[in-house]
C-alpha positions, 0 to 999 in steps of 0.5 A, spaced: 504 489 555 509 484 551 511 487 544 510 482 538 515 480 533 511 483 528 509 489 532 517 490 531 518 489 525 511 494 523 515 499 528 521 497 525 519 498 517 515 505 519 521 510 519 524 505 512 516 507 509 516 515 511 523 514 508 521 512 501 514 515 501 518 523 503 525 522 497 518 520 491 513 526 493 512 533 495 508 531 501 507 532 508 508 527 512 506 526 519 508 521 522 501 521 527 500 514 524 493 510 524 492 503 519 487 501 514 486 493 514 486 490 506 487 482 504 490 482 498 486 477 492 487 474 486 483 477 480 483 477 474 481 485 473 487 489 470 492 492 475 488 499 474 481 496 475 484 493 482 487 499 484 480 503 483 476 497 487 482 497 492 481 504 493 473 505 493 473 498 499 479 501 502 475 510 503 468 506 508 475 502 511 475 507 519 482 507 521 485 506 527 491 506 531 496 500 531 495 497 538 486 497 535 489 492 529 495 488 533 490 483 536 487 482 528 493 482 527 497 477 531 491 472 530 491 473 522 500 472 522 501 464 520 495 465 515 500 471 513 505 469 507 507 477 504 505 482 507 505 490 505 504 498 509 503 502 503 501 509 504 493 509 503 493 518 504 497 523 508 496 529 511 499 534 515 496 532 522 494 523 519 499 518 515 493 512 514 498 506 511 494 500 508 496 494 512 496 490 505 496 482 507 496 475 502 494 470 505 498 463 504 492 460 504 491 465 495 497 459 494 496 453 490 496 447 494 502 444 493 506 450 493 503 451 500 505 447 504 513 449 502 511 455 505 506 452 511 512 454 517 515 460 513 515 467 515 512 472 511 515 478 507 514 484 509 515 489 504 514 498 503 510 501 498 509 507 495 503 507 488 507 511 483 503 515 479 502 511 472 503 518 468 510 519 472 514 518 465 521 521 469 522 518 476 525 522 478 520 527 478 517 528 486 509 527 485 504 528 491 502 521 496 495 522 494 494 521 487 490 516 487 485 520 491 484 525 484 480 521 479 479 526 475 485 529 475 488 522 474 484 521 467 485 528 465 493 527 466 492 520 463 489 523 457 494 528 456 500 523 456 496 518 451 496 523 447 504 525 448 504 519 446 501 520 439 505 526 436 511 522 438 509 515 434 504 519 430 
């Protein structure tokens, strides 16, 4: 069985993604990976609204192994403009990586023609909580899954800002 260039690229990127996550968070991140697939879509929502919508959609997805995901990725590969590996959820037993892609079909027609035969950009990303004021402060990699706590922390940050400016 041959390994596709995309699969090699993913296999090489996973340790880099884990290194970024371990440097930023205090979580134990398992090397046992499963994946979900998400198309990045253009919309007029704010970043925070997009994040909430993506989380709701991703919560309904069933994580699969990279081997199970590769046939789909290989079929879609020529349509990828941008690829982002993002840790969706991490526990000490399993890490779910969201394979997010932005399709070339979402680009305007002129630019789409320019990048039609180019290989996709590839990024590893870890979402930072909006209340994090000190970028050196470690945070919980699963912060996006704690809605009530997130609202409380954002309110606390807003109060701090009001007091400082007030």
